[in-house]
SEFIVO-66682 format. One record per residue (C-alpha): x, y, z. Coordinates in pm, whole numbers, plus 50000, padded with zeros to 5 digits. Layout:
residues N
XYZ...
***
This chain:
residues 266
530780301416546527330309816764524790283216817521290286516612519360288516930520040296917326517300286317548517700307817911515830294018171515620318218490515310297518826515250302219162515270275019461514430250219167515670216519312512240198719263512430202118934515010216718731516500177618652513570172218515513510201118321516860198518217516460158518047513320172717897515000204817748517900182117644516200151917466514220174017274517530193017125519440164517080516660144616917515890175716673519200185516603518960215816734522180238916756521550252417054523310260617378521220260017728521290286117977520060282118326520390316318539520280310118907518720335819095520990330919398518920298619519519360285719866518840248019801520820230319587519620242319229523110252319102525020219319167521880202018986522940224918691526670224618713526230182218715524310183118367526660211118257529660186618348527940157918093526920177017815528290209917684525440226317519524680236117946525860267518073525200276518437524530317518527524830330318876523370358318972524750379519246521940371619481518690371019455517460390919208514130388419043512680366118781513390398518532516650404318565517370367218550515900369018195517640396618101520940381318220520540350918006519340366617736522640391017671524850364517764523250340617522525240336917143522020321416939521190337716666517550329916822517520333017213514450325317375513220320917712511030292417900509940293618285511470262018471508050245618502508500240018153504010251418143504720250817743506420218417628509660228317483508630210617199506500238217110509950262017061509630251516715506880273816692508020303416813511370298316575509310291616243507080323516328510890340016332512150323715996509100336815835509880371915902509060380816264511590399016531509910384916814507570355516878505070352917178503280324017323500030326617414497890304317628494480322017512494090322917130493460288017114492170281717482491430243717405495190236317366495680242517716496380207017917495350219618240493590249918339493890272018621491750276118912488940297118861490230327019061493260325718897492240331518534490420358318698493120380818819495100370018539492510381218285491910410618430495900421618464495680414418109493250438318040494190469818219498290460118011496310462617705494580491417807497450514117999499810495517771498340494617459499210460917372497460441317130498220408417300495470384417405498270371017628501340396117728502220371518079503060336717905506760328117970507660317417635508790341517385511640341817118513820370916984516480373216666519320383316822518890420516720516130425116937516940405217194520350430417229518240464317184515010450117412516980438417684519440461417747516780488417790514930465918008514270474918401511850458818591513490431518745511110409518847507310394618773506280421518589508480425318296506920410618027504580437417953507880462117973509720442017692506540441717497506060475617534509740482117445509600463017146506750480216946508190513817041511890506016874509390493316573509840455716604507430429816467505470405716684503850376116626501720359916891501390319816857499450295517030501080270817237499990237517418500160253017790499620232918134499160250918472501710238118758500340243819100503600252719225503630282719055505040304619337503210341319142500420358219375497710371619182497090398319413500540404619619502210403219323499650420319064499520449719276502810452119206502630447418863500210478418858502260496319002505230488818750502470496418493503050533818576506610531918573506650518418269504910549818143507360570518306510020555918131508440557717790507430592817893511780604717969513130586917717514400556917868513160530017579514270558317307518420555117405520940542017202521920507217267524620484817114526130450117044527380435417389529920411517448528070387217608530820381417898531200415117967527140420217978526980393818247529770415418446528060448318388524890431818539526470421818836528400449218933524820470518875523100448519106525990448019368526080482519359521860486919418522340461119736525000487219868522850512519897
***
């Protein structure tokens, strides 16, 4: 019997916080009686992130470690976890838990109320931000979001919050079609979802900035702008209109790993 929920957590060199993150997630899962699986995707970490996850998996059957074949990027990691998930509702959250895992109940409720996809938003209710970003990060973040909304016609206050949930069917479709494998994948998956006719509800969530965030709004922001053009090109060439099929979770992981190895060999 499949779990009700799958929680996917991408992790790269997260030895400093992945243990605490898993403690918080599992405490919430067990306290609320969620029938859930927790899939942590190790993105080729060079530290002992994987061994920490394995120690949790050895003690709690809800936890599963997925290893990428090498460092492939956050977008790849999320896709790998989402396609291998078996839950009826599948979500992903950042390893820093900037949005507390308890907030997932709001996403689940939105889906139970009829949405295909529920996305967390930091900007619908700014007062819910427990620790705000530095001013320069807020400036670059809002500029990027404005450009994204204009170029891709995304009607959302926040496209980048790493706290999103999908019905299994929506997840299977969107993540099979996803092509961006690093930071800029969030606008792409929302663009795909709209193109495929899925209903999306934006939900205000509690959120606190983590100073250890690795994203550079200058370097990664320029890359993301390049990826917006890539998304529009994919749309024009019919990439996002291709048929998809229900995947066996194990087979999905093997296929992605083979594709990653092929890219690395080029």
